[in-house]
C-alpha positions as CSV (number, residue, x, y, z in Angstrom):
1,X,202.0,-70.3,-44.9
2,X,203.4,-67.0,-43.7
3,X,202.5,-66.0,-40.2
4,X,201.3,-62.7,-41.6
5,X,198.4,-64.5,-43.1
6,X,197.2,-66.0,-39.9
7,X,196.2,-64.5,-36.5
8,X,197.9,-66.2,-33.5
9,X,197.3,-64.7,-30.1
10,X,200.6,-64.0,-28.3
11,X,199.7,-66.5,-25.5
12,X,199.0,-69.4,-27.9
13,X,201.6,-72.1,-28.5
14,X,201.8,-73.2,-32.1
15,X,204.4,-75.8,-33.1
16,X,206.4,-74.5,-36.1
17,X,205.7,-77.8,-38.0
18,X,201.9,-77.2,-37.8
19,X,200.3,-76.4,-41.1
20,X,197.9,-73.4,-40.9
21,X,195.9,-72.2,-43.9
22,X,195.2,-68.6,-44.9
23,X,193.1,-66.6,-42.4
24,X,193.3,-69.2,-39.6
25,X,193.0,-67.7,-36.1
26,X,194.3,-69.2,-32.9
27,X,192.9,-67.9,-29.6
28,X,194.5,-67.1,-26.2
29,X,196.3,-70.0,-24.4
30,X,195.5,-72.6,-27.1
31,X,198.0,-75.2,-28.2
32,X,198.4,-76.5,-31.7
33,X,200.8,-79.5,-32.1
34,X,203.2,-80.2,-34.9
35,X,201.3,-83.0,-36.8
36,X,198.2,-80.8,-37.1
37,X,196.9,-79.3,-40.3
38,X,194.2,-76.6,-40.1
39,X,192.4,-75.4,-43.2
40,X,191.8,-71.8,-44.3
41,X,189.6,-69.4,-42.2
42,X,189.2,-71.9,-39.4
43,X,188.9,-70.2,-36.0
44,X,190.3,-71.9,-32.8
45,X,189.0,-70.3,-29.6
46,X,190.7,-69.8,-26.3
47,X,192.2,-72.6,-24.2
48,X,191.8,-75.3,-26.9
49,X,194.1,-78.2,-27.7
50,X,194.4,-79.5,-31.3
51,X,196.9,-82.4,-31.2
52,X,197.7,-85.8,-32.7
53,X,197.6,-86.5,-36.5
54,X,194.7,-84.2,-37.0
55,X,193.5,-82.6,-40.2
56,X,190.8,-80.0,-40.2
57,X,189.2,-78.5,-43.3
58,X,188.1,-74.9,-43.9
59,X,185.9,-72.5,-42.0
60,X,185.5,-74.7,-38.9
61,X,184.8,-72.9,-35.6
62,X,186.2,-74.3,-32.4
63,X,185.0,-72.7,-29.1
64,X,186.8,-72.5,-25.7
65,X,188.1,-75.5,-24.0
66,X,187.6,-78.0,-26.9
67,X,190.2,-80.9,-27.2
68,X,190.6,-82.2,-30.7
69,X,192.7,-85.2,-31.6
70,X,193.8,-86.3,-28.1
71,X,194.6,-90.0,-27.4
72,X,191.6,-92.4,-27.6
73,X,190.0,-93.6,-24.5
74,X,190.7,-97.2,-25.3
75,X,192.7,-99.6,-23.1
76,X,194.0,-101.3,-26.3
77,X,195.7,-98.2,-27.4
78,X,199.5,-98.5,-27.2
79,X,200.7,-95.4,-28.8
80,X,200.2,-96.4,-32.4
81,X,199.8,-93.7,-35.1
82,X,196.1,-92.9,-35.6
83,X,194.3,-90.1,-37.4
84,X,191.4,-87.6,-37.1
85,X,190.1,-86.2,-40.4
86,X,187.5,-83.4,-40.3
87,X,185.9,-81.6,-43.2
88,X,184.6,-78.1,-43.6
89,X,182.2,-75.7,-41.8
90,X,181.9,-77.8,-38.6
91,X,180.8,-76.0,-35.4
92,X,182.5,-77.3,-32.3
93,X,181.2,-75.7,-29.1
94,X,182.8,-75.5,-25.6
95,X,184.6,-78.5,-24.1
96,X,183.9,-80.9,-26.9
97,X,186.3,-83.8,-27.1
98,X,187.0,-85.7,-30.4
99,X,189.4,-88.6,-30.4
100,X,191.3,-90.2,-33.4
101,X,191.2,-93.8,-34.3
102,X,192.8,-96.6,-32.3
103,X,194.8,-99.3,-34.1
104,X,197.7,-98.5,-36.4
105,X,196.7,-96.3,-39.2
106,X,193.0,-96.1,-38.2
107,X,190.9,-93.0,-38.4
108,X,188.0,-91.1,-37.0
109,X,186.3,-89.3,-39.9
110,X,184.0,-86.3,-39.7
111,X,182.3,-84.7,-42.7
112,X,181.0,-81.2,-43.2
113,X,178.6,-78.8,-41.6
114,X,178.1,-80.7,-38.3
115,X,177.1,-79.2,-35.0
116,X,178.8,-80.5,-31.8
117,X,177.2,-78.7,-28.9
118,X,178.7,-78.2,-25.4
119,X,180.6,-81.2,-24.0
120,X,179.7,-83.7,-26.7
121,X,182.2,-86.5,-27.2
122,X,183.2,-88.4,-30.3
123,X,185.0,-91.6,-29.5
124,X,187.7,-93.4,-31.5
125,X,187.1,-94.8,-35.0
126,X,183.7,-93.0,-35.3
127,X,182.6,-92.2,-38.9
128,X,180.2,-89.2,-39.1
129,X,178.7,-87.9,-42.3
130,X,177.5,-84.3,-42.8
131,X,174.8,-82.0,-41.5
132,X,174.6,-83.9,-38.2
133,X,173.6,-82.4,-34.8
134,X,174.8,-83.6,-31.4
135,X,173.1,-81.8,-28.6
136,X,174.8,-81.0,-25.3
137,X,176.5,-84.0,-23.6
138,X,175.7,-86.5,-26.3
139,X,178.4,-89.2,-26.1
140,X,179.5,-91.5,-28.9
141,X,181.3,-94.7,-28.1
142,X,184.0,-96.1,-30.3
143,X,183.2,-97.2,-33.9
144,X,179.8,-95.4,-34.0
145,X,178.6,-94.5,-37.4
146,X,176.1,-91.6,-38.0
147,X,174.7,-90.8,-41.5
148,X,173.9,-87.4,-42.9
149,X,171.3,-85.1,-41.3
150,X,170.8,-87.3,-38.2
151,X,170.2,-85.7,-34.7
152,X,171.2,-87.0,-31.3
153,X,169.5,-85.4,-28.3
154,X,171.3,-84.1,-25.2
155,X,172.7,-86.3,-22.5
156,X,172.3,-89.3,-24.8
157,X,175.0,-92.1,-24.8
158,X,175.4,-94.1,-28.0
159,X,176.9,-97.6,-27.6
160,X,180.0,-98.6,-29.5
161,X,179.4,-99.9,-33.0
162,X,175.9,-98.5,-33.2
163,X,174.8,-96.9,-36.4
164,X,172.3,-94.0,-36.7
165,X,170.7,-93.7,-40.1
166,X,170.3,-90.6,-42.2
167,X,167.6,-88.1,-41.1
168,X,167.0,-90.2,-37.9
169,X,166.5,-88.4,-34.5
170,X,167.0,-89.7,-31.0
171,X,165.4,-87.7,-28.2
172,X,167.4,-86.3,-25.3
173,X,168.3,-88.3,-22.2
174,X,167.9,-91.8,-23.7
175,X,170.3,-94.7,-24.4
176,X,171.0,-96.1,-27.9
177,X,172.4,-99.6,-27.8
178,X,171.2,-100.8,-31.2
179,X,170.9,-99.3,-34.7
180,X,168.5,-96.5,-35.3
181,X,166.8,-97.0,-38.7
182,X,167.1,-94.1,-41.2
183,X,164.2,-91.5,-41.3
184,X,162.8,-92.5,-37.9
185,X,162.4,-90.8,-34.6
186,X,163.3,-92.7,-31.3
187,X,162.6,-92.0,-27.7
188,X,161.5,-93.5,-24.4
189,X,163.4,-95.9,-22.0
190,X,164.1,-98.5,-23.2
191,X,164.5,-96.8,-26.5
192,X,161.8,-97.4,-29.2
193,X,160.7,-96.0,-32.5
194,X,157.7,-93.7,-32.5
195,X,157.4,-93.1,-36.2
196,X,158.9,-91.2,-39.1
197,X,160.9,-88.1,-38.4
198,X,158.4,-86.1,-40.4
199,X,159.3,-82.6,-39.1
200,X,163.0,-83.3,-39.8
201,X,162.3,-84.5,-43.3
202,X,160.0,-81.6,-44.1
203,X,162.6,-79.1,-42.9
204,X,165.1,-80.6,-45.3
205,X,162.6,-80.4,-48.2
206,X,161.9,-84.1,-48.6
207,X,159.0,-84.5,-50.9
208,X,155.6,-85.2,-49.4
209,X,155.2,-88.3,-51.6
210,X,158.5,-89.7,-50.3
211,X,157.4,-89.1,-46.7
212,X,154.2,-91.0,-47.3
213,X,156.2,-94.0,-48.7
214,X,158.4,-93.8,-45.6
215,X,155.3,-93.9,-43.3
216,X,154.2,-97.1,-45.0
217,X,157.7,-98.5,-44.7
218,X,157.6,-97.7,-41.0
219,X,154.5,-99.8,-40.6
220,X,156.1,-102.7,-42.4
221,X,159.3,-102.6,-40.2
222,X,157.8,-101.8,-36.8
223,X,154.0,-102.5,-36.7
224,X,153.2,-105.5,-38.8
225,X,155.0,-108.2,-36.7
226,X,157.3,-109.1,-39.5
227,X,160.7,-110.5,-38.8
228,X,163.5,-108.3,-40.1
229,X,164.1,-110.6,-43.0
230,X,160.4,-110.5,-43.9
231,X,160.2,-106.7,-43.7
232,X,163.2,-106.4,-46.0
233,X,161.5,-108.8,-48.5
234,X,158.3,-106.7,-48.4
235,X,160.2,-103.5,-48.9
236,X,162.2,-105.0,-51.8
237,X,159.2,-106.4,-53.7
238,X,156.1,-104.4,-52.8
239,X,157.4,-100.9,-52.6
240,X,158.5,-98.5,-55.3
241,X,162.3,-98.7,-55.4
242,X,163.1,-95.2,-54.6
243,X,166.5,-94.2,-53.3
244,X,165.1,-94.0,-49.8
245,X,163.6,-97.5,-49.9
246,X,166.8,-98.9,-51.3
247,X,168.7,-97.3,-48.5
248,X,166.4,-98.7,-45.9
249,X,166.8,-102.2,-47.2
250,X,170.6,-101.9,-47.3
251,X,170.7,-100.4,-43.7
252,X,168.5,-103.2,-42.4
253,X,170.3,-106.0,-44.1
254,X,173.7,-104.9,-42.8
255,X,172.8,-104.4,-39.2
256,X,175.0,-106.4,-36.8
257,X,173.7,-105.1,-33.5
258,X,170.1,-105.3,-34.4
259,X,167.7,-102.4,-34.7
260,X,165.7,-100.4,-32.1
261,X,162.1,-101.4,-32.6
């Protein structure tokens, strides 16, 4: 890519080996290392570092002070080659930190159209879908998985290996040490499920009929004193097998840390 097609501030340091797409802009005093690839029309703000084996898609916005792709915070890390792969249209605010994987050839993977608010952290080997929101100071430990359209409130730590299901929401200032079931809203200390994330579902145009099915599923999982195995059986046999119900059953049956109840 010709430098005439990108906008690099004179104080920025860009390794000649870095791959920059058309229309990329690099702000004052930012550093872009050689194994980095940045997609078209992505804007890197001032005083940012993009390093490691990092690939960013198109139209991402990175604000001042963010550090993308730096070595993972893992005592097991011994300098092996690890990767960070990010999609398109992500919004990365000030002082966000996102680490690559740890373990030779491993990856941290981030989808599209996610919001990372001020000072959020994504640890090594995390896998995030799309349309996710992390509020200020939300912190993801290593190997966390977050499905599409989930929301994590501010100042909320998420324990390593925890999964957060699609359309789920965790309130601000709480701790997540077990899986958060899809479509549900969680809060309180210790964390518990309050009900279906109805407002979040309605905002994303989920049908009213689907929301009513999810409310009944909530009662089966969290209010009827069933074991997890019994709840899965009821959902599998007594409910219409919509895509949402099937996803609930799969999520519940594959939990390794247990679920927040």
